[in-house]
N, C-alpha and C positions, 0 to 999 in steps of 0.2 A: 199403621194405627193412627187415628186422628184424636187429638186432644183439643177440647174446647175449654178455654180458660175464662172464668167469669169472676170478677171482683164485685162483691156485694156489700151494701151498707144500707139498712133500712129500705129494702126493696120489695116489701110485701105486696105493694099495689100492682106490680107488673111482672114479677119474676115467674109466675106460673105461665103466663102467655109466652114469655120468652123461651122458657125451658121446653114447652110443648113444641114450639116451632123448630127448636134445635134437635131434640131427641128423635123426632120422626125422620130426620135426615141422616142419622148416624147408624152404623152397623153395631152388631152385638159385641164386637171386640174393641170398640172405641170408648172414649171416656169423656166425662165432663168434670173438670176440676174447679170447685168453688172455694174461694177464699173469702171469708166473711170478716169484715172489719168492725167487730163489736156492735152488730145490729141490736137495736133495742125494740124492734117490732117482731112480727111473726115470720120474717124471712126464712130463718132456719127451720122453723116448724113446717112451713109450706114445702120446702125442699125435701125434708125428711119424709113427708107424706108420699113421695113418689115410690119409695122402696125399690129403686132401680139401681142395680149393682154397677151400672156404668157411671153413676154419680159419686164422686168423692168430695167430701166437705171438710174444710179446715176452718177453725175459728181462731183468729189472731188473739193472742194473750193481751196485746195492747194495740191501740189504734196505730195503723201504719200510714194511713193516707192513701189516696187514689193510686199514685204511681207505684209505691212500695207494695201495695196490696196486689196489684197486677203482677209485679215482679215475683212475688212469692207464689202466686198461682202458676205462673209459667215455670218457675224453678221446680215445682212439684209435679209437673206434667211428665208423661212418659212417651207420648206419641212422636212419630217422625214428622207429622204435619200438625201445626198448631193454629187454631182459630182463636182470635180474641173476641170477647163478647161483653157488651154492656148488660146490665141487669134489667133494662126497661125497654129494649128494642124488640123487634120481631123479624126473624129471618124469613125471607121470601122463599117459596118452594123452589127447589132446584139449585139453591145457592151453593151447597157443598159440592154437588156434581160439577157445576159450571166452573167454580174456582179451582177445584182439584184438577180438572182437565186442562186448564190454562197453565197451572203450575207444572204439570207433567209434560207439557209440550216441549219444553226446553230445559235441559238439566242445569243450565246456568241461572235460571230464575230462582231467586231466593224469597221474593215477596210478591203477593198479589193483593191489590187493593181495588176498591170500587167506589162508585157513586151510590147514592141512596135517595129514598123518598122520605118526606117528613110527615109525621102524624102527631095529632094532639093527644092530650091525656085520655080521650075516649077512643083513640084508635082511628080517627078520621084523618084522611090524607089532607094536608094543608099546604103542601109545596114539594118542590124537587130540589135536590142538590146535585148539580152537574158541573161543578167547578174543577173536578179532578180530570185534567185533560191527558193527552198522550205523554208518555215519558220522553224527556228531552233526549236528543240523539247523542250528545256528548255527556260523559260522566260529570264533568265540571258544570255544564249547563243544568243538569238535573239537580246537583247539590245546591247550586246557587238559587235555583227556583224554590227549593224547600226553605232555605235561609230567608229568602225575600218574601215568603208567604204566598208565592204564586203557584205552588203545588201543595194544596191543603190536604194533608193526610189525617185520617181518623182511624185510630186503632180498632174501633169496633168493626171496621171493614176488612181487617187484615187476615190473610192466610200466609203463614211462613213456614219455612223448613227449620228443622232442629239445628242444622248447621248455622243458620242465621241467629237463632236463639243463643247458641253458644258464643257467638261473636258479640252479641249485644249485652249479655249478662256478665257481671253485674252492671246495672244501670248506674252511671257515675252519680255521686252525691251532688245534690243541688239541681239536677236536671228536672225540669218542671213538667215535661211531657214525654211519656214513653212513646207516643205516636210519632213525634218528630225524630226522636232518637233512633227508633227502629228504621224509619224511612231513610235517614241519613246514612246509617251503617249499611243497610241493604244496597243503597245506591253507590256506595263506595267499594263494596266487596263483590257484588254480583249484579244480576239483572232484576229490574222491577217491572211488573206488568200492571197497568191501570185499566180496569174495565170501565167503559163508558156507561154501561147500564147499571141500574140499581140492583143490589142484591139483598137489601134489608130495608126495613122501615125504622127510621130513627125517630124516637119519641122526644118531643119538645114539651117540657113542663117546668113548673116552678123550681124543681130541685136540680135541674141541669142547665138552665138558661145562662148563657154567657153574659157577664156584666156589660151593660151598655156603655159605661164609662171607659174610655180608652186608657190604657196604661201609659205612664209617662215615658217619653222617648228614652230616657236614661235607663229605665227598668228594662225596656225591650232590648236595647243594645247590650246591656249587661247579660241578659239571658242568652242572646245570640252568641256573645263572646264565649260564654261558658260552654255552649254547644260546640263551637268551633274548636276550642281548646281540648275538650273531651274527645271529640272525633279524631283529631290529630294524634292524641296520645293512644287511643284505642287502635287505630289503624297501624301505628308504629309497633304496638305490642303484638298485634296479630302477625305482622310481617316477621317479627323476631321469632315467633313460634314456628313459622314455616321454614325459616332459614336453618 
């Protein structure tokens, strides 16, 4: 069973196009788990209009923020294989089949990620993202590349196993990016596959543009330190469970 986890917030402009591109690739026994973070627009109304039994919608009683909203969606999922999805992208045809086939090739693979193409608010292609290269040969090299920003992972491109999900949740408090957290844990406990090809169209618009101003070095280092501390504690905890 496949679960697609979507975190929504005021996503009425693009949620229909995204859902259409997802649902046509899923089977009758799969599910789409939507967690809405107190949207004030027509997002929930549009989703309700599908009347598709595969879609399960949860509205947060209070604002959780991006990371915690995704965490809740994932915790409510039931599938053995979990895709993460933004509310404003578009999945390319064949995405599910391609990523599932790569995941199933090797039982040790816990996470499959990919590159993507960029589109503007009107859906016109405006660029390519091909910065996700091959996974490093050594586990240490892979983890270092993530910490150093040389292996940029985006959660919207992820397909992961439930075993990885169980290792990653709960996401430690203070972690600012579930994307980096899942990539770090996956690289520590199993194998990761990076697809060089694009599997989705990632929409760039005013609501999701990264701030142009770079963060202070102290802030960046503090964030990386928290990731490192959390990763060490989580891996130690997982080893204790196995022992």
